[in-house]
C-alpha positions as protocol buffer text, in pm:
chain_id: "A"
residue {
  index: 1
  type: MET
  ca { x: 9351 y: 5594 z: 10969 }
}
residue {
  index: 2
  type: SER
  ca { x: 9619 y: 5439 z: 10800 }
}
residue {
  index: 3
  type: LYS
  ca { x: 9923 y: 5594 z: 10642 }
}
residue {
  index: 4
  type: LYS
  ca { x: 9927 y: 5709 z: 10305 }
}
residue {
  index: 5
  type: THR
  ca { x: 10209 y: 5842 z: 10134 }
}
residue {
  index: 6
  type: PHE
  ca { x: 10108 y: 6151 z: 9910 }
}
residue {
  index: 7
  type: ILE
  ca { x: 10328 y: 6248 z: 9574 }
}
residue {
  index: 8
  type: VAL
  ca { x: 10362 y: 6580 z: 9695 }
}
residue {
  index: 9
  type: SER
  ca { x: 10622 y: 6695 z: 9352 }
}
residue {
  index: 10
  type: ASP
  ca { x: 10698 y: 6555 z: 9076 }
}
residue {
  index: 11
  type: GLU
  ca { x: 10881 y: 6635 z: 8757 }
}
residue {
  index: 12
  type: THR
  ca { x: 10616 y: 6662 z: 8501 }
}
residue {
  index: 13
  type: VAL
  ca { x: 10527 y: 7016 z: 8368 }
}
residue {
  index: 14
  type: ASN
  ca { x: 10261 y: 7226 z: 8514 }
}
residue {
  index: 15
  type: GLU
  ca { x: 9954 y: 7415 z: 8461 }
}
residue {
  index: 16
  type: TYR
  ca { x: 10198 y: 7700 z: 8404 }
}
residue {
  index: 17
  type: GLY
  ca { x: 10474 y: 7594 z: 8182 }
}
residue {
  index: 18
  type: PHE
  ca { x: 10757 y: 7505 z: 8414 }
}
residue {
  index: 19
  type: ARG
  ca { x: 10865 y: 7247 z: 8641 }
}
residue {
  index: 20
  type: VAL
  ca { x: 11075 y: 7168 z: 8942 }
}
residue {
  index: 21
  type: LEU
  ca { x: 11327 y: 6939 z: 8966 }
}
residue {
  index: 22
  type: THR
  ca { x: 11283 y: 6683 z: 9223 }
}
residue {
  index: 23
  type: SER
  ca { x: 11677 y: 6709 z: 9254 }
}
residue {
  index: 24
  type: GLY
  ca { x: 11704 y: 7052 z: 9317 }
}
residue {
  index: 25
  type: ILE
  ca { x: 11391 y: 7093 z: 9600 }
}
residue {
  index: 26
  type: ARG
  ca { x: 11609 y: 7178 z: 9984 }
}
residue {
  index: 27
  type: THR
  ca { x: 11379 y: 7010 z: 10267 }
}
residue {
  index: 28
  type: GLU
  ca { x: 11663 y: 7074 z: 10539 }
}
residue {
  index: 29
  type: ARG
  ca { x: 11468 y: 7367 z: 10692 }
}
residue {
  index: 30
  type: PHE
  ca { x: 11158 y: 7219 z: 10607 }
}
residue {
  index: 31
  type: GLU
  ca { x: 11171 y: 6880 z: 10734 }
}
residue {
  index: 32
  type: ALA
  ca { x: 11295 y: 7097 z: 11106 }
}
residue {
  index: 33
  type: ASN
  ca { x: 10910 y: 7251 z: 11063 }
}
residue {
  index: 34
  type: PRO
  ca { x: 10657 y: 7044 z: 10816 }
}
residue {
  index: 35
  type: VAL
  ca { x: 10350 y: 7195 z: 10871 }
}
residue {
  index: 36
  type: MET
  ca { x: 10058 y: 7111 z: 10621 }
}
residue {
  index: 37
  type: PHE
  ca { x: 9833 y: 7395 z: 10461 }
}
residue {
  index: 38
  type: TYR
  ca { x: 9470 y: 7341 z: 10323 }
}
residue {
  index: 39
  type: ASN
  ca { x: 9484 y: 7455 z: 9938 }
}
residue {
  index: 40
  type: HIS
  ca { x: 9797 y: 7678 z: 10069 }
}
residue {
  index: 41
  type: GLU
  ca { x: 9587 y: 7869 z: 10249 }
}
residue {
  index: 42
  type: ARG
  ca { x: 9831 y: 8047 z: 10545 }
}
residue {
  index: 43
  type: GLU
  ca { x: 9591 y: 8242 z: 10714 }
}
residue {
  index: 44
  type: ASP
  ca { x: 9385 y: 7918 z: 10820 }
}
residue {
  index: 45
  type: GLY
  ca { x: 9634 y: 7808 z: 11054 }
}
residue {
  index: 46
  type: VAL
  ca { x: 9823 y: 7440 z: 11017 }
}
residue {
  index: 47
  type: ILE
  ca { x: 9596 y: 7155 z: 11038 }
}
residue {
  index: 48
  type: GLY
  ca { x: 9872 y: 6894 z: 11013 }
}
residue {
  index: 49
  type: LYS
  ca { x: 10225 y: 6780 z: 10969 }
}
residue {
  index: 50
  type: TRP
  ca { x: 10427 y: 6595 z: 10689 }
}
residue {
  index: 51
  type: LEU
  ca { x: 10616 y: 6263 z: 10787 }
}
residue {
  index: 52
  type: ASN
  ca { x: 10863 y: 6032 z: 10626 }
}
residue {
  index: 53
  type: LEU
  ca { x: 10942 y: 6318 z: 10334 }
}
residue {
  index: 54
  type: VAL
  ca { x: 11197 y: 6102 z: 10079 }
}
residue {
  index: 55
  type: LYS
  ca { x: 11269 y: 6163 z: 9725 }
}
residue {
  index: 56
  type: GLU
  ca { x: 11221 y: 5869 z: 9478 }
}
residue {
  index: 57
  type: GLY
  ca { x: 11366 y: 5936 z: 9138 }
}
residue {
  index: 58
  type: THR
  ca { x: 11171 y: 6227 z: 8950 }
}
residue {
  index: 59
  type: GLN
  ca { x: 10907 y: 6234 z: 9276 }
}
residue {
  index: 60
  type: LEU
  ca { x: 10900 y: 6388 z: 9590 }
}
residue {
  index: 61
  type: LYS
  ca { x: 10638 y: 6169 z: 9861 }
}
residue {
  index: 62
  type: ALA
  ca { x: 10539 y: 6238 z: 10217 }
}
residue {
  index: 63
  type: GLU
  ca { x: 10265 y: 6114 z: 10471 }
}
residue {
  index: 64
  type: PRO
  ca { x: 10024 y: 6326 z: 10611 }
}
residue {
  index: 65
  type: GLU
  ca { x: 9933 y: 6332 z: 10980 }
}
residue {
  index: 66
  type: LEU
  ca { x: 9596 y: 6604 z: 10989 }
}
residue {
  index: 67
  type: ASP
  ca { x: 9545 y: 6724 z: 11384 }
}
residue {
  index: 68
  type: LYS
  ca { x: 9229 y: 6566 z: 11438 }
}
residue {
  index: 69
  type: GLU
  ca { x: 9223 y: 6715 z: 11817 }
}
residue {
  index: 70
  type: ASP
  ca { x: 9161 y: 7035 z: 11791 }
}
residue {
  index: 71
  type: ASP
  ca { x: 8773 y: 7067 z: 11608 }
}
residue {
  index: 72
  type: GLY
  ca { x: 8876 y: 7275 z: 11364 }
}
residue {
  index: 73
  type: LEU
  ca { x: 8964 y: 7250 z: 11030 }
}
residue {
  index: 74
  type: GLY
  ca { x: 9233 y: 6950 z: 11021 }
}
residue {
  index: 75
  type: ALA
  ca { x: 8958 y: 6715 z: 11181 }
}
residue {
  index: 76
  type: LYS
  ca { x: 8713 y: 6840 z: 10905 }
}
residue {
  index: 77
  type: ILE
  ca { x: 8977 y: 6754 z: 10604 }
}
residue {
  index: 78
  type: SER
  ca { x: 9089 y: 6466 z: 10807 }
}
residue {
  index: 79
  type: GLY
  ca { x: 8714 y: 6314 z: 10773 }
}
residue {
  index: 80
  type: LYS
  ca { x: 8708 y: 6356 z: 10400 }
}
residue {
  index: 81
  type: MET
  ca { x: 9050 y: 6204 z: 10326 }
}
residue {
  index: 82
  type: GLU
  ca { x: 8942 y: 5923 z: 10541 }
}
residue {
  index: 83
  type: ARG
  ca { x: 8594 y: 5895 z: 10270 }
}
residue {
  index: 84
  type: GLY
  ca { x: 8840 y: 5956 z: 10006 }
}
residue {
  index: 85
  type: PHE
  ca { x: 8695 y: 6281 z: 9891 }
}
residue {
  index: 86
  type: ILE
  ca { x: 9057 y: 6466 z: 9918 }
}
residue {
  index: 87
  type: ARG
  ca { x: 9354 y: 6314 z: 9774 }
}
residue {
  index: 88
  type: ALA
  ca { x: 9591 y: 6507 z: 9627 }
}
residue {
  index: 89
  type: ALA
  ca { x: 9835 y: 6754 z: 9747 }
}
residue {
  index: 90
  type: SER
  ca { x: 10079 y: 6996 z: 9619 }
}
residue {
  index: 91
  type: ILE
  ca { x: 10396 y: 7171 z: 9706 }
}
residue {
  index: 92
  type: GLY
  ca { x: 10484 y: 7583 z: 9833 }
}
residue {
  index: 93
  type: PHE
  ca { x: 10867 y: 7715 z: 9733 }
}
residue {
  index: 94
  type: SER
  ca { x: 11073 y: 7987 z: 9691 }
}
residue {
  index: 95
  type: ILE
  ca { x: 11272 y: 7992 z: 9362 }
}
residue {
  index: 96
  type: ILE
  ca { x: 11681 y: 7950 z: 9425 }
}
residue {
  index: 97
  type: SER
  ca { x: 11779 y: 7890 z: 9061 }
}
residue {
  index: 98
  type: LEU
  ca { x: 11617 y: 7873 z: 8734 }
}
residue {
  index: 99
  type: SER
  ca { x: 11766 y: 7755 z: 8374 }
}
residue {
  index: 100
  type: GLU
  ca { x: 11614 y: 7765 z: 8004 }
}
residue {
  index: 101
  type: ASP
  ca { x: 11909 y: 7506 z: 7877 }
}
residue {
  index: 102
  type: PRO
  ca { x: 11646 y: 7299 z: 7621 }
}
residue {
  index: 103
  type: ALA
  ca { x: 11798 y: 6973 z: 7723 }
}
residue {
  index: 104
  type: LEU
  ca { x: 11544 y: 7062 z: 8053 }
}
residue {
  index: 105
  type: MET
  ca { x: 11288 y: 7169 z: 7866 }
}
residue {
  index: 106
  type: LEU
  ca { x: 10993 y: 6951 z: 7831 }
}
residue {
  index: 107
  type: PRO
  ca { x: 10743 y: 6891 z: 7509 }
}
residue {
  index: 108
  type: GLY
  ca { x: 10456 y: 7156 z: 7626 }
}
residue {
  index: 109
  type: GLN
  ca { x: 10660 y: 7380 z: 7892 }
}
residue {
  index: 110
  type: THR
  ca { x: 10705 y: 7743 z: 7805 }
}
residue {
  index: 111
  type: LEU
  ca { x: 10906 y: 7871 z: 8144 }
}
residue {
  index: 112
  type: PRO
  ca { x: 11234 y: 7746 z: 8252 }
}
residue {
  index: 113
  type: THR
  ca { x: 11332 y: 7524 z: 8477 }
}
residue {
  index: 114
  type: VAL
  ca { x: 11315 y: 7546 z: 8834 }
}
residue {
  index: 115
  type: THR
  ca { x: 11598 y: 7362 z: 8902 }
}
residue {
  index: 116
  type: GLU
  ca { x: 11678 y: 7492 z: 9270 }
}
residue {
  index: 117
  type: CYS
  ca { x: 11432 y: 7559 z: 9558 }
}
residue {
  index: 118
  type: GLU
  ca { x: 11340 y: 7595 z: 9891 }
}
residue {
  index: 119
  type: LEU
  ca { x: 11047 y: 7373 z: 10022 }
}
residue {
  index: 120
  type: VAL
  ca { x: 10846 y: 7617 z: 10257 }
}
residue {
  index: 121
  type: GLU
  ca { x: 10513 y: 7391 z: 10306 }
}
residue {
  index: 122
  type: ILE
  ca { x: 10309 y: 7095 z: 10176 }
}
residue {
  index: 123
  type: SER
  ca { x: 9930 y: 7141 z: 10143 }
}
residue {
  index: 124
  type: ILE
  ca { x: 9662 y: 6930 z: 10092 }
}
residue {
  index: 125
  type: VAL
  ca { x: 9448 y: 7021 z: 9781 }
}
residue {
  index: 126
  type: ASP
  ca { x: 9045 y: 6959 z: 9679 }
}
residue {
  index: 127
  type: LEU
  ca { x: 9129 y: 6937 z: 9340 }
}
residue {
  index: 128
  type: PRO
  ca { x: 9279 y: 6575 z: 9281 }
}
residue {
  index: 129
  type: GLY
  ca { x: 9258 y: 6619 z: 8920 }
}
residue {
  index: 130
  type: ASN
  ca { x: 9470 y: 6945 z: 8933 }
}
residue {
  index: 131
  type: LYS
  ca { x: 9794 y: 6729 z: 9046 }
}
residue {
  index: 132
  type: ASN
  ca { x: 9996 y: 7019 z: 8974 }
}
residue {
  index: 133
  type: ALA
  ca { x: 9867 y: 7236 z: 9174 }
}
residue {
  index: 134
  type: LEU
  ca { x: 10143 y: 7488 z: 9372 }
}
residue {
  index: 135
  type: ALA
  ca { x: 10263 y: 7746 z: 9524 }
}
residue {
  index: 136
  type: LEU
  ca { x: 10532 y: 8065 z: 9513 }
}
residue {
  index: 137
  type: TYR
  ca { x: 10690 y: 8224 z: 9830 }
}
residue {
  index: 138
  type: ASP
  ca { x: 10971 y: 8516 z: 9764 }
}
residue {
  index: 139
  type: ARG
  ca { x: 11262 y: 8502 z: 9980 }
}
residue {
  index: 140
  type: ASP
  ca { x: 11101 y: 8626 z: 10281 }
}
residue {
  index: 141
  type: GLY
  ca { x: 10842 y: 8346 z: 10332 }
}
residue {
  index: 142
  type: LYS
  ca { x: 10586 y: 8540 z: 10154 }
}
residue {
  index: 143
  type: ALA
  ca { x: 10306 y: 8437 z: 9957 }
}
residue {
  index: 144
  type: ILE
  ca { x: 10292 y: 8576 z: 9555 }
}
residue {
  index: 145
  type: GLU
  ca { x: 9987 y: 8582 z: 9427 }
}
residue {
  index: 146
  type: LEU
  ca { x: 10046 y: 8454 z: 9024 }
}
residue {
  index: 147
  type: LYS
  ca { x: 9779 y: 8493 z: 8753 }
}
residue {
  index: 148
  type: GLY
  ca { x: 9943 y: 8341 z: 8525 }
}
residue {
  index: 149
  type: GLY
  ca { x: 10063 y: 8468 z: 8152 }
}
residue {
  index: 150
  type: ALA
  ca { x: 10268 y: 8821 z: 8191 }
}
residue {
  index: 151
  type: ASP
  ca { x: 10308 y: 8815 z: 8559 }
}
residue {
  index: 152
  type: LEU
  ca { x: 10475 y: 8438 z: 8520 }
}
residue {
  index: 153
  type: GLN
  ca { x: 10646 y: 8532 z: 8242 }
}
residue {
  index: 154
  type: LEU
  ca { x: 10801 y: 8876 z: 8436 }
}
residue {
  index: 155
  type: PHE
  ca { x: 10864 y: 8628 z: 8737 }
}
residue {
  index: 156
  type: PHE
  ca { x: 11069 y: 8442 z: 8555 }
}
residue {
  index: 157
  type: GLN
  ca { x: 11221 y: 8713 z: 8340 }
}
residue {
  index: 158
  type: SER
  ca { x: 11359 y: 8899 z: 8675 }
}
residue {
  index: 159
  type: ASN
  ca { x: 11736 y: 8785 z: 8693 }
}
residue {
  index: 160
  type: ASN
  ca { x: 11642 y: 8465 z: 8847 }
}
residue {
  index: 161
  type: ASN
  ca { x: 11554 y: 8602 z: 9201 }
}
residue {
  index: 162
  type: THR
  ca { x: 11190 y: 8601 z: 9330 }
}
residue {
  index: 163
  type: SER
  ca { x: 11171 y: 8973 z: 9345 }
}
residue {
  index: 164
  type: MET
  ca { x: 10810 y: 8952 z: 9182 }
}
residue {
  index: 165
  type: LEU
  ca { x: 10710 y: 9225 z: 8916 }
}
residue {
  index: 166
  type: LYS
  ca { x: 10389 y: 9326 z: 8855 }
}
residue {
  index: 167
  type: LEU
  ca { x: 10256 y: 9601 z: 8637 }
}
residue {
  index: 168
  type: THR
  ca { x: 9952 y: 9809 z: 8753 }
}
residue {
  index: 169
  type: ALA
  ca { x: 9666 y: 9868 z: 8510 }
}
residue {
  index: 170
  type: LYS
  ca { x: 9748 y: 10274 z: 8538 }
}
residue {
  index: 171
  type: THR
  ca { x: 10150 y: 10129 z: 8441 }
}
residue {
  index: 172
  type: ILE
  ca { x: 9972 y: 9902 z: 8099 }
}
residue {
  index: 173
  type: THR
  ca { x: 9773 y: 10190 z: 8009 }
}
residue {
  index: 174
  type: ALA
  ca { x: 10065 y: 10422 z: 7997 }
}
residue {
  index: 175
  type: LEU
  ca { x: 10297 y: 10175 z: 7846 }
}
residue {
  index: 176
  type: LYS
  ca { x: 10020 y: 10108 z: 7588 }
}
residue {
  index: 177
  type: LEU
  ca { x: 10065 y: 9705 z: 7672 }
}
residue {
  index: 178
  type: SER
  ca { x: 9817 y: 9474 z: 7638 }
}
residue {
  index: 179
  type: ASP
  ca { x: 9708 y: 9255 z: 7949 }
}
residue {
  index: 180
  type: ASN
  ca { x: 9823 y: 8988 z: 7771 }
}
residue {
  index: 181
  type: ALA
  ca { x: 10174 y: 9139 z: 7734 }
}
residue {
  index: 182
  type: THR
  ca { x: 10481 y: 8924 z: 7687 }
}
residue {
  index: 183
  type: ALA
  ca { x: 10811 y: 9038 z: 7885 }
}
residue {
  index: 184
  type: GLU
  ca { x: 10975 y: 9139 z: 7544 }
}
residue {
  index: 185
  type: GLN
  ca { x: 10683 y: 9374 z: 7461 }
}
residue {
  index: 186
  type: ILE
  ca { x: 10657 y: 9515 z: 7816 }
}
residue {
  index: 187
  type: GLU
  ca { x: 11079 y: 9563 z: 7783 }
}
residue {
  index: 188
  type: ALA
  ca { x: 11069 y: 9705 z: 7435 }
}
residue {
  index: 189
  type: ALA
  ca { x: 10723 y: 9975 z: 7555 }
}
residue {
  index: 190
  type: VAL
  ca { x: 10981 y: 10061 z: 7890 }
}
residue {
  index: 191
  type: GLU
  ca { x: 11249 y: 10143 z: 7646 }
}
residue {
  index: 192
  type: LEU
  ca { x: 11059 y: 10354 z: 7381 }
}
residue {
  index: 193
  type: ALA
  ca { x: 10923 y: 10490 z: 7699 }
}
residue {
  index: 194
  type: LEU
  ca { x: 11282 y: 10613 z: 7815 }
}
residue {
  index: 195
  type: SER
  ca { x: 11328 y: 10772 z: 7490 }
}
residue {
  index: 196
  type: GLU
  ca { x: 11083 y: 10958 z: 7419 }
}
residue {
  index: 197
  type: SER
  ca { x: 11120 y: 11071 z: 7781 }
}
residue {
  index: 198
  type: SER
  ca { x: 11475 y: 11177 z: 7727 }
}
residue {
  index: 199
  type: GLN
  ca { x: 11378 y: 11348 z: 7421 }
}
residue {
  index: 200
  type: LEU
  ca { x: 11067 y: 11549 z: 7574 }
}
residue {
  index: 201
  type: LYS
  ca { x: 11388 y: 11663 z: 7880 }
}
residue {
  index: 202
  type: SER
  ca { x: 11645 y: 11782 z: 7623 }
}
residue {
  index: 203
  type: GLU
  ca { x: 11351 y: 11968 z: 7415 }
}
residue {
  index: 204
  type: LEU
  ca { x: 11281 y: 12089 z: 7768 }
}
residue {
  index: 205
  type: LYS
  ca { x: 11564 y: 12224 z: 7828 }
}
residue {
  index: 206
  type: THR
  ca { x: 11631 y: 12384 z: 7524 }
}
residue {
  index: 207
  type: LEU
  ca { x: 11297 y: 12578 z: 7542 }
}
residue {
  index: 208
  type: LYS
  ca { x: 11380 y: 12682 z: 7922 }
}
residue {
  index: 209
  type: ASP
  ca { x: 11718 y: 12806 z: 7805 }
}
residue {
  index: 210
  type: ALA
  ca { x: 11599 y: 13012 z: 7525 }
}
residue {
  index: 211
  type: GLN
  ca { x: 11302 y: 13196 z: 7766 }
}
residue {
  index: 212
  type: ALA
  ca { x: 11602 y: 13239 z: 8023 }
}
residue {
  index: 213
  type: ALA
  ca { x: 11778 y: 13405 z: 7689 }
}
residue {
  index: 214
  type: GLU
  ca { x: 11517 y: 13637 z: 7617 }
}
residue {
  index: 215
  type: LYS
  ca { x: 11450 y: 13742 z: 7934 }
}
residue {
  index: 216
  type: THR
  ca { x: 11781 y: 13835 z: 8009 }
}
residue {
  index: 217
  type: ALA
  ca { x: 11795 y: 14036 z: 7697 }
}
residue {
  index: 218
  type: ARG
  ca { x: 11472 y: 14211 z: 7759 }
}
residue {
  index: 219
  type: VAL
  ca { x: 11622 y: 14265 z: 8141 }
}
residue {
  index: 220
  type: LYS
  ca { x: 11948 y: 14439 z: 7985 }
}
residue {
  index: 221
  type: GLN
  ca { x: 11723 y: 14667 z: 7711 }
}
residue {
  index: 222
  type: LEU
  ca { x: 11497 y: 14785 z: 7972 }
}
residue {
  index: 223
  type: CYS
  ca { x: 11772 y: 14906 z: 8222 }
}
residue {
  index: 224
  type: ALA
  ca { x: 11975 y: 15012 z: 7918 }
}
residue {
  index: 225
  type: ASP
  ca { x: 11663 y: 15229 z: 7784 }
}
residue {
  index: 226
  type: ALA
  ca { x: 11610 y: 15354 z: 8169 }
}
residue {
  index: 227
  type: LEU
  ca { x: 11929 y: 15522 z: 8158 }
}
residue {
  index: 228
  type: ALA
  ca { x: 11942 y: 15642 z: 7844 }
}
residue {
  index: 229
  type: ALA
  ca { x: 11645 y: 15813 z: 7959 }
}
residue {
  index: 230
  type: LYS
  ca { x: 11841 y: 15930 z: 8257 }
}
residue {
  index: 231
  type: LYS
  ca { x: 11558 y: 15744 z: 8519 }
}
residue {
  index: 232
  type: ILE
  ca { x: 11849 y: 15556 z: 8706 }
}
residue {
  index: 233
  type: THR
  ca { x: 12174 y: 15638 z: 8700 }
}
residue {
  index: 234
  type: ALA
  ca { x: 12521 y: 15383 z: 8586 }
}
residue {
  index: 235
  type: ASP
  ca { x: 12590 y: 15294 z: 8899 }
}
residue {
  index: 236
  type: GLU
  ca { x: 12197 y: 15193 z: 8983 }
}
residue {
  index: 237
  type: VAL
  ca { x: 12197 y: 14950 z: 8665 }
}
residue {
  index: 238
  type: LYS
  ca { x: 12311 y: 14643 z: 8827 }
}
residue {
  index: 239
  type: ASP
  ca { x: 12086 y: 14622 z: 9086 }
}
residue {
  index: 240
  type: PHE
  ca { x: 11776 y: 14695 z: 8866 }
}
residue {
  index: 241
  type: GLU
  ca { x: 11895 y: 14386 z: 8643 }
}
residue {
  index: 242
  type: GLU
  ca { x: 11921 y: 14143 z: 8962 }
}
residue {
  index: 243
  type: LEU
  ca { x: 11576 y: 14283 z: 9038 }
}
residue {
  index: 244
  type: GLY
  ca { x: 11486 y: 14241 z: 8658 }
}
residue {
  index: 245
  type: ASN
  ca { x: 11642 y: 13897 z: 8674 }
}
residue {
  index: 246
  type: THR
  ca { x: 11433 y: 13827 z: 8979 }
}
residue {
  index: 247
  type: ASN
  ca { x: 11122 y: 13952 z: 8880 }
}
residue {
  index: 248
  type: LEU
  ca { x: 11047 y: 14082 z: 8560 }
}
residue {
  index: 249
  type: ALA
  ca { x: 10700 y: 14219 z: 8597 }
}
residue {
  index: 250
  type: MET
  ca { x: 10790 y: 14400 z: 8902 }
}
residue {
  index: 251
  type: LEU
  ca { x: 11107 y: 14557 z: 8767 }
}
residue {
  index: 252
  type: GLU
  ca { x: 10878 y: 14731 z: 8452 }
}
residue {
  index: 253
  type: LYS
  ca { x: 10671 y: 14808 z: 8710 }
}
residue {
  index: 254
  type: GLN
  ca { x: 10908 y: 15045 z: 8879 }
}
residue {
  index: 255
  type: LEU
  ca { x: 11099 y: 15130 z: 8548 }
}
residue {
  index: 256
  type: SER
  ca { x: 10755 y: 15269 z: 8487 }
}
residue {
  index: 257
  type: LYS
  ca { x: 10720 y: 15501 z: 8797 }
}
residue {
  index: 258
  type: LEU
  ca { x: 11056 y: 15668 z: 8729 }
}
residue {
  index: 259
  type: GLN
  ca { x: 11102 y: 15990 z: 8578 }
}
residue {
  index: 260
  type: ALA
  ca { x: 11435 y: 16166 z: 8454 }
}
residue {
  index: 261
  type: PRO
  ca { x: 11516 y: 16444 z: 8693 }
}
residue {
  index: 262
  type: ASN
  ca { x: 11418 y: 16822 z: 8621 }
}
residue {
  index: 263
  type: LEU
  ca { x: 11730 y: 17001 z: 8611 }
}
residue {
  index: 264
  type: PRO
  ca { x: 11719 y: 17360 z: 8714 }
}
residue {
  index: 265
  type: SER
  ca { x: 11785 y: 17630 z: 8487 }
}
residue {
  index: 266
  type: GLY
  ca { x: 12151 y: 17683 z: 8420 }
}
residue {
  index: 267
  type: SER
  ca { x: 12252 y: 17356 z: 8563 }
}
residue {
  index: 268
  type: ILE
  ca { x: 12529 y: 17134 z: 8351 }
}
residue {
  index: 269
  type: LYS
  ca { x: 12350 y: 16809 z: 8208 }
}
residue {
  index: 270
  type: PRO
  ca { x: 12580 y: 16553 z: 8378 }
}
residue {
  index: 271
  type: GLY
  ca { x: 12708 y: 16336 z: 8116 }
}
residue {
  index: 272
  type: ASP
  ca { x: 12707 y: 15958 z: 8337 }
}
residue {
  index: 273
  type: GLY
  ca { x: 12387 y: 15963 z: 8389 }
}
residue {
  index: 274
  type: LYS
  ca { x: 12426 y: 16074 z: 8788 }
}
residue {
  index: 275
  type: GLN
  ca { x: 12181 y: 16335 z: 8946 }
}
residue {
  index: 276
  type: PRO
  ca { x: 12304 y: 16645 z: 9051 }
}
residue {
  index: 277
  type: ALA
  ca { x: 12334 y: 16696 z: 9434 }
}
residue {
  index: 278
  type: SER
  ca { x: 12012 y: 16926 z: 9582 }
}
residue {
  index: 279
  type: ALA
  ca { x: 12096 y: 17313 z: 9633 }
}
residue {
  index: 280
  type: GLY
  ca { x: 12007 y: 17297 z: 9939 }
}
residue {
  index: 281
  type: GLY
  ca { x: 12229 y: 16979 z: 10052 }
}
residue {
  index: 282
  type: ALA
  ca { x: 12184 y: 16637 z: 10023 }
}
residue {
  index: 283
  type: LYS
  ca { x: 11942 y: 16432 z: 10247 }
}
residue {
  index: 284
  type: SER
  ca { x: 12015 y: 16118 z: 10402 }
}
residue {
  index: 285
  type: LEU
  ca { x: 11919 y: 15814 z: 10304 }
}
residue {
  index: 286
  type: ARG
  ca { x: 11751 y: 15754 z: 10598 }
}
residue {
  index: 287
  type: ASP
  ca { x: 11593 y: 16124 z: 10573 }
}
residue {
  index: 288
  type: LEU
  ca { x: 11461 y: 15996 z: 10240 }
}
residue {
  index: 289
  type: ALA
  ca { x: 11306 y: 15690 z: 10373 }
}
residue {
  index: 290
  type: GLY
  ca { x: 11142 y: 15899 z: 10655 }
}
residue {
  index: 291
  type: ASP
  ca { x: 10881 y: 15699 z: 10813 }
}
residue {
  index: 292
  type: LYS
  ca { x: 10809 y: 15405 z: 10549 }
}
residue {
  index: 293
  type: GLY
  ca { x: 10893 y: 15059 z: 10584 }
}
residue {
  index: 294
  type: LEU
  ca { x: 11100 y: 14858 z: 10361 }
}
residue {
  index: 295
  type: ARG
  ca { x: 10786 y: 14742 z: 10215 }
}
residue {
  index: 296
  type: ASP
  ca { x: 10624 y: 15022 z: 10108 }
}
residue {
  index: 297
  type: LEU
  ca { x: 10905 y: 15168 z: 10009 }
}
residue {
  index: 298
  type: GLU
  ca { x: 10981 y: 14842 z: 9780 }
}
residue {
  index: 299
  type: LYS
  ca { x: 10603 y: 14878 z: 9593 }
}
residue {
  index: 300
  type: THR
  ca { x: 10633 y: 15271 z: 9584 }
}
residue {
  index: 301
  type: ASN
  ca { x: 11055 y: 15326 z: 9572 }
}
residue {
  index: 302
  type: ALA
  ca { x: 11240 y: 15076 z: 9450 }
}
residue {
  index: 303
  type: LYS
  ca { x: 11565 y: 15294 z: 9334 }
}
residue {
  index: 304
  type: LEU
  ca { x: 11576 y: 15439 z: 9689 }
}
residue {
  index: 305
  type: VAL
  ca { x: 11561 y: 15062 z: 9801 }
}
residue {
  index: 306
  type: LEU
  ca { x: 11843 y: 14960 z: 9585 }
}
residue {
  index: 307
  type: ARG
  ca { x: 12071 y: 15309 z: 9716 }
}
residue {
  index: 308
  type: ILE
  ca { x: 12011 y: 15226 z: 10087 }
}
residue {
  index: 309
  type: LYS
  ca { x: 12109 y: 14861 z: 10005 }
}
residue {
  index: 310
  type: ARG
  ca { x: 12438 y: 14975 z: 9836 }
}
residue {
  index: 311
  type: GLU
  ca { x: 12499 y: 15248 z: 10023 }
}
residue {
  index: 312
  type: ASP
  ca { x: 12398 y: 15201 z: 10343 }
}
residue {
  index: 313
  type: PRO
  ca { x: 12423 y: 14819 z: 10404 }
}
residue {
  index: 314
  type: GLU
  ca { x: 12324 y: 14892 z: 10846 }
}
residue {
  index: 315
  type: LEU
  ca { x: 12029 y: 15077 z: 10762 }
}
residue {
  index: 316
  type: TYR
  ca { x: 11931 y: 14821 z: 10462 }
}
residue {
  index: 317
  type: LYS
  ca { x: 11962 y: 14541 z: 10705 }
}
residue {
  index: 318
  type: GLU
  ca { x: 11743 y: 14721 z: 10979 }
}
residue {
  index: 319
  type: LEU
  ca { x: 11464 y: 14825 z: 10813 }
}
residue {
  index: 320
  type: TYR
  ca { x: 11505 y: 14412 z: 10688 }
}
residue {
  index: 321
  type: VAL
  ca { x: 11464 y: 14302 z: 11011 }
}
residue {
  index: 322
  type: ALA
  ca { x: 11200 y: 14517 z: 11075 }
}
residue {
  index: 323
  type: ALA
  ca { x: 10997 y: 14404 z: 10749 }
}
residue {
  index: 324
  type: TYR
  ca { x: 11066 y: 14032 z: 10746 }
}
residue {
  index: 325
  type: ASN
  ca { x: 11178 y: 13982 z: 11116 }
}
residue {
  index: 326
  type: LYS
  ca { x: 11502 y: 13787 z: 11002 }
}
residue {
  index: 327
  type: GLU
  ca { x: 11911 y: 13924 z: 10833 }
}
residue {
  index: 328
  type: PRO
  ca { x: 11885 y: 13957 z: 10435 }
}
residue {
  index: 329
  type: ASN
  ca { x: 12057 y: 13658 z: 10248 }
}
residue {
  index: 330
  type: GLN
  ca { x: 11930 y: 13390 z: 10535 }
}
């Protein structure tokens, strides 16, 4: 088969609506390994190589040399080329820079002009009528699947780099977009979503702050009522408030179980809410706890637990370790 020169790229507007300047195509790395694919299908392997790559005006030309020795796809495509059934080629490249300069835009061009790119591969293609077919790659050499429309617009809008931005069906639905939304419509939808999200966060914070203030007021009122009813002492108020701020339901349950002390006949009623000592002498906190563990005491006598915690930290630590197998506040 005699050598045939292919025009692998020119500067006309392709079917996607943009064009590639031949003068900006970097070929050095490609010429070190001038691979040929079929229809840009890398998975099918290399079917040949390109020789005599040259720029002539607005055209990039090269001569194909197919691998006919492996009895595979290369030999098959070579036969079709020899018989005249395949006569087209196109480039695969990664974009380096783009321009929206009106001076570089041609009639029918809807996307920026690729002013500089890196040639990755050149493929034989099977549709001669589709002379402007092409393939795009990211900076790591990974092929980018483009469907046109919004996908391609976003590709060119992404700060002139090859970080492909794709929207999933879920995202499109969440943003209330159409399948063919423009970059401007997507940007507006994102800004609206961010604004609504900020407003919802502000409203949620206001609600949480109000609920926290209401809870704090409720805890203080419960403890004040319990103090007035002589169910707890002034020294115990802080501990019960801490319990309520942690678990309001538990505070309500424990306070409902407490009773005001029955004072012996002739006793002087204390004015500070403190309960008088037993006539028979005060029992120690350990005696009061008896053989009950901390878990039982927390359920049945939270008041005693708070006293032990405040007045006998060592006993509280002992009971806590026995109940939870770790020291308090760890």
